[in-house]
C-alpha positions in Angstrom: 4.6 -28.7 5.3 1.5 -27.4 3.7 1.3 -27.6 -0.2 -0.4 -24.6 -1.7 -1.5 -23.6 -5.2 0.1 -20.3 -6.3 1.1 -18.1 -9.2 4.7 -17.3 -9.8 7.0 -15.5 -12.3 10.4 -17.0 -13.2 12.0 -13.8 -14.6 11.4 -10.2 -15.4 9.9 -11.0 -18.8 8.2 -14.2 -17.9 4.4 -14.6 -17.6 2.8 -15.9 -14.4 2.3 -19.6 -14.3 0.6 -22.0 -12.0 2.9 -23.6 -9.4 2.9 -25.3 -6.0 4.7 -23.9 -3.0 5.3 -25.1 0.5 4.1 -23.3 3.6 5.4 -24.2 7.0 3.1 -25.8 9.5 1.8 -23.3 12.0 4.2 -22.7 14.9 3.1 -21.9 18.5 2.3 -18.2 17.7 1.3 -18.6 14.0 -2.0 -18.5 12.3 -2.9 -20.3 9.0 -5.0 -18.1 6.7 -7.1 -19.2 3.8 -6.5 -16.3 1.4 -9.7 -15.0 -0.2 -8.3 -12.0 -2.1 -4.8 -10.5 -2.9 -4.4 -7.0 -4.2 -2.1 -6.0 -7.0 0.2 -3.1 -6.0 2.4 -1.1 -8.4 5.3 -2.4 -6.3 4.3 -5.9 -7.3 4.7 -4.9 -10.9 8.0 -3.2 -10.4 9.5 -5.9 -8.3 8.3 -8.8 -10.5 9.7 -7.0 -13.6 13.0 -6.5 -11.9 12.9 -2.7 -11.8 14.5 -2.5 -8.3 17.3 -4.9 -9.2 16.7 -7.0 -6.0 14.2 -9.6 -7.2 14.8 -13.2 -6.2 13.2 -15.5 -8.8 10.9 -17.4 -8.9 8.7 -14.8 -7.2 5.3 -15.1 -5.7 4.2 -11.5 -5.1 1.3 -10.1 -3.0 1.3 -8.0 0.1 -2.4 -7.0 0.2 -3.8 -10.1 1.7 -7.3 -10.6 3.1 -8.7 -14.0 4.2 -10.0 -16.2 7.0 -8.1 -17.9 9.8 -8.4 -21.7 9.5 -5.9 -22.9 12.2 -4.0 -21.4 15.1 -0.9 -22.3 17.1 -1.3 -23.2 20.8 0.1 -19.8 22.0 -2.1 -17.6 19.8 -4.2 -15.3 21.9 -5.4 -12.5 19.6 -7.2 -14.5 17.0 -9.4 -17.5 16.5 -10.5 -19.8 13.7 -13.0 -18.0 11.6 -11.6 -14.5 12.1 -11.4 -12.1 9.1 -7.8 -11.0 8.9 -5.3 -9.2 6.7 -1.6 -9.3 6.1 0.3 -6.3 4.7 3.8 -5.5 3.6 5.7 -7.2 6.3 5.6 -10.5 8.2 8.4 -10.1 10.8 11.0 -7.7 12.3 13.5 -8.0 15.1 10.9 -7.0 17.7 13.7 -5.8 20.0 15.0 -2.5 18.7 13.5 0.8 19.9 11.7 1.3 16.6 10.0 -2.1 16.8 9.0 -1.5 20.4 7.5 1.8 19.4 5.3 0.1 16.8 7.4 1.3 13.9 8.2 -2.2 12.6 8.8 -1.0 8.9 11.8 1.0 10.2 13.3 -1.9 12.2 17.0 -1.2 12.8 17.7 -4.8 11.6 15.3 -4.4 8.7 11.9 -5.9 8.5 11.0 -9.1 6.6 8.8 -8.4 3.7 5.8 -10.5 2.9 7.5 -11.7 -0.3 11.0 -11.5 -1.9 12.7 -11.4 1.5 14.6 -14.0 3.6 12.7 -15.0 6.8 14.3 -15.9 10.1 14.1 -19.6 9.0 16.5 -18.8 6.1 13.7 -19.4 3.5 12.5 -16.9 0.9 9.1 -15.4 1.7 6.3 -16.0 -0.8 3.4 -13.6 -1.0 -0.4 -13.6 -1.4 -0.8 -14.8 -5.0 -1.4 -18.2 -3.3 -4.2 -20.1 -1.5 -2.8 -20.0 2.0 -0.2 -18.3 4.2 1.2 -18.9 7.6 2.1 -15.7 9.6 3.0 -14.9 13.2 -0.1 -13.4 14.9 1.9 -10.3 15.8 2.0 -9.3 12.1 -1.7 -10.0 11.4 -4.5 -7.4 11.6 -8.3 -7.9 12.1 -10.5 -6.8 9.2 -13.8 -5.2 10.5 -17.0 -6.8 9.3 -18.0 -3.4 7.8 -15.4 -3.8 5.0 -15.8 -6.5 2.4 -12.7 -8.6 2.1 -12.1 -7.7 -1.5 -12.2 -4.0 -0.7 -10.1 -4.4 2.4 -7.2 -6.1 0.7 -5.7 -2.9 -0.9 -6.0 -1.1 2.4 -3.2 -3.3 3.7 -0.8 -1.4 1.5 -2.5 1.6 -0.2 -4.6 2.5 2.9 -1.8 2.4 5.4 0.7 4.0 3.0 -1.6 7.1 2.9 -3.0 7.0 6.5 0.5 6.9 8.1 1.8 10.2 6.6 -1.6 12.0 6.9 -1.6 11.1 10.6 2.2 11.8 11.1 2.0 15.3 9.5 -1.3 16.0 11.3 -3.8 16.4 8.5 -7.0 17.6 10.0 -9.3 20.6 10.5 -7.6 23.9 9.5 -5.1 22.1 7.4 -4.8 22.2 3.6 -3.7 18.9 1.9 -3.0 18.2 -1.7 -2.9 14.7 -3.1 -0.8 14.4 -6.3 -2.3 11.5 -8.3 -5.7 9.9 -7.9 -5.0 6.3 -8.5 -4.6 3.2 -6.4 -3.1 5.1 -3.5 -4.6 8.6 -4.1 -8.3 7.5 -4.2 -8.0 6.1 -0.7 -5.9 8.9 0.5 -8.5 11.5 -0.5 -11.1 9.7 1.5 -8.9 9.5 4.6 -7.7 13.1 4.3 -11.3 14.4 4.0 -12.4 12.2 6.9 -9.7 13.6 9.1 -11.2 17.0 8.4 -8.5 18.5 6.1 -9.4 20.7 3.1 -8.3 18.3 0.3 -7.3 19.1 -3.3 -6.4 16.6 -6.0 -3.9 17.2 -8.8 -4.3 14.8 -11.7 -3.3 14.5 -15.3 -6.8 14.2 -16.7 -10.3 15.4 -15.6 -12.0 12.0 -16.0 -11.6 11.2 -12.3 -13.0 14.5 -11.0 -16.4 13.1 -10.1 -14.9 10.2 -8.2 -12.5 12.5 -6.3 -15.3 14.9 -5.3 -17.5 12.0 -4.2 -14.7 10.8 -1.9 -14.4 14.2 -0.2 -12.0 16.3 -2.3 -13.0 20.0 -2.3 -11.0 20.9 -5.4 -9.7 19.0 -8.4 -7.2 20.5 -10.8 -5.0 19.4 -13.7 -1.4 19.0 -12.6 -0.3 20.1 -16.1 -2.0 23.5 -15.9 0.7 26.1 -15.3 -1.8 28.4 -13.6 -2.0 26.1 -10.5 1.5 27.2 -9.5 0.4 30.8 -9.3 -3.1 30.2 -7.9 -1.9 27.8 -5.2 1.5 29.3 -4.4 2.2 28.8 -0.7 -1.3 27.3 -0.1 -0.7 23.8 1.3 0.4 22.5 4.6 1.0 19.0 3.2 1.4 17.6 -0.3 1.4 13.8 -0.7 2.8 12.6 -4.0 1.7 9.2 -5.1 3.1 9.3 -8.6 6.2 7.4 -9.7 6.7 9.6 -12.7 9.2 12.5 -12.6 7.6 15.9 -11.8 8.8 19.5 -11.4 9.7 19.3 -7.7 10.6 23.0 -7.4 7.2 23.9 -8.8 5.3 21.7 -6.4 7.5 22.7 -3.4 6.5 26.2 -4.2 2.9 25.3 -3.3 3.8 24.7 0.3 3.0 27.2 3.1 5.4 28.0 5.9 6.8 24.8 7.4 4.9 22.8 4.8 6.0 19.3 3.8 5.9 17.4 0.6 5.9 13.6 1.2 7.1 11.2 -1.5 5.3 7.9 -1.8 5.8 7.2 -5.5 9.3 6.1 -6.5 10.7 7.6 -9.7 13.0 5.3 -11.7 15.8 7.9 -11.8 17.2 10.1 -9.0 15.3 13.4 -8.6 16.8 16.9 -8.9 15.7 20.1 -7.3 17.0 23.6 -6.3 17.8 23.7 -2.6 16.3 27.2 -2.5 12.9 25.6 -3.0 13.4 24.2 0.5 14.9 27.3 2.1 12.0 29.5 1.3 9.1 29.0 3.6 11.2 26.5 5.6 9.8 23.7 3.5 10.6 20.0 3.9 10.8 17.1 1.4 10.1 13.8 3.1 9.5 10.2 2.5 7.7 7.4 4.4 7.2 3.7 4.3 4.0 1.9 5.4 2.8 2.2 9.0 3.4 -0.3 11.7 1.1 -3.1 12.7 -0.8 -1.2 15.4 -1.2 1.8 13.1 -2.5 -0.5 10.3 -5.2 -1.8 12.7 -6.1 1.7 13.6 -6.4 2.6 9.9 -8.7 -0.4 9.2 -10.9 0.6 12.2 -10.9 4.2 11.1 -12.0 3.2 7.5 -14.7 0.9 8.8 -16.2 3.6 11.0 -16.3 6.1 8.2 -17.3 3.8 5.3 -13.9 4.1 3.5 -12.7 1.3 1.3 -10.8 0.7 -1.9 -12.6 0.6 -5.3 -11.5 -2.7 -6.9 -11.7 -4.7 -10.1 -11.7 -8.4 -9.2 -9.8 -10.6 -11.6 -8.9 -14.3 -11.9 -5.4 -15.7 -11.5 -5.2 -16.1 -15.3 -5.6 -12.4 -15.8 -2.6 -11.3 -13.7 -0.3 -10.6 -16.7 -2.9 -8.4 -18.4 -3.6 -6.6 -15.1 0.1 -5.9 -14.7 0.2 -4.3 -18.2 -2.8 -2.2 -17.2 -1.3 -1.1 -13.9 1.8 0.0 -15.7 -0.3 2.0 -18.1 -2.5 3.5 -15.3 -5.5 1.7 -16.7 -7.4 0.6 -13.6 -10.1 2.2 -11.4 -8.6 1.9 -8.9 -7.1 -1.4 -7.7 -6.9 -4.9 -9.1 -7.7 -7.7 -6.6 -7.1 -11.4 -7.4 -9.9 -13.8 -6.5 -7.6 -16.4 -5.0 -10.2 -19.2 -5.4 -9.2 -19.2 -9.0 -5.6 -20.4 -8.1 -6.9 -24.0 -8.1 -7.8 -23.8 -11.8 -4.5 -24.9 -13.1 
């Protein structure tokens, strides 16, 4: 076993503390990764604080992992020691069902195994990236192009693929009008990807203080989501709306912004069930949809796409001792735009 420094939380109201965890020795198809950076996702905050009701404590979060391979098993063929790599939201799946064979591992019929707070095939609880090292089967590891700094790449393993996958699936591109609801950790990357795909991209946000950032990333319009005038001005205007916000919104009003056969995709998860008038879907043959992250091959395609077009996440790098404060700021929406833990600080007690 490999003993690793980490940060864990023992309960929904508990602060993070230094701890030691065990990692398995690399198996035949495994790689051992020295983690350089681990991003903080809003899901980390929700799961650590017990908001989903499924947290297994103590928990070591982190599914936005960027680092360097330092050892490989004898059957590894895709990677070598020294490679820059990433690990995202899942570390295994059944590999046999039709969804897995189609590269849709997050939708595995037998359920995928999450990078943390899941039970692996060895019967052990998975522990995430708030730690110095991790051992992962090479089939669930992606290569980080040299053009993307590791710190800026880490959030792409969740935020990047979470936006790239629906934008690709619902065919954002030239001639299409896309609205991104929320310009935060997810939205700021999504705007860049949508614009790079060639779609006319509009941002709806609560405040105007991010307008310059959104326009710099390729948005062609930026409006206040609280302005009632947008629901008249943009009625029937968009082919695709991607909502990144977990807060409740007026779904009927935003569905009214969709053109014929338009789709609104939900990424943010409200804490309470949503309500809407079915007539909002009937008119213009609209759809309300959801999506998980993309599969491993699509995640690699996303990283290559971002590298070729100079897209990366804007990050604020923190030490391991600052995780609790960062969680409070994520919950309050006070970050531009993603926190990333410098994992080298894990060794500091």
